[in-house]
N, C-alpha and C positions, 0 to 999 in steps of 0.2 A: 837775467838769464839771456844767453845769446839765441838770436834768430835761428841759428842752424839747430840748437837745441829745440827750441820750441818746434821748428819745422818737424823735428823727429818725433815730437810729441804729440804732432796733428795728426799723425798716421794712426788711424784707428781701424776696428775691426770690421767697418763697413766702407766702402768704397765712396758713398755719399758723405759720410761724416769727413773723410780724408778731403774730399773735394773742397766743401764749404769751410772747413776750418783752415784749409791751408790758403785758399782765396782770401778769407778774412785776414790770414797773417800777411800776405801779400799785399792787399790793397788798403786796409784799414789800420792794421797793427802800427805801421810807422807814424801814423797820425795821432796816436793815443797818448794821453798823459802817462807820466811813469806809475802812478797808481792804477790806471787803466790796464796798462801792460801786466802789471803784477796781477790784477784780476783775471785777466785772460789766462795767464799761467795756471792760477788756480782752478780756474775751469777745466783746464785740461787734465787736471785730477779726477774729474768725475768720470762716473761709467758711462758706456757708450749707450745703454738703452734710457738712461736719465738726459743724456744730451740729446738723443734723437727725440724723445717725448718733449724735451723743452724746444727745440727748434721747430719740429715738423707736427708733434702729435697733440697740439693745442693744450699742453699741461701747463701751468703757470710756475715758471722756473722760482727758485728762492730769491727773494727779493735782493739779495746781495749780488746776483748776476743779471737781473730782469734788464737792465739797461743795456747790458753787453750783449745779451740774446737777442734783444730787439734790433740791435745795429746788425748781428750776423743775420737775422731773418732779413732785413734790408738788403743784404748781399744776395739773398735768393732771389728777390725781385729784380734787381739791378742786374745781376749775372746771369740769368737763365732765360 
């Protein structure tokens, strides 16, 4: 999937998710493996409340996305 399509999919219902997902796309996505990039694309199919709970709410994400969510959380510490 092209980065421009992913950028569009990073646009969410909340500004906070927009910012963190777009930052991850810009800063980390290019360095991911092809399989990790596909995993990020699949993560973007999830609902905003789930994403927010996994990233900020302390809810344990499904194992499939746990490592990716951890990397996104790292961006919160590094970027804020």
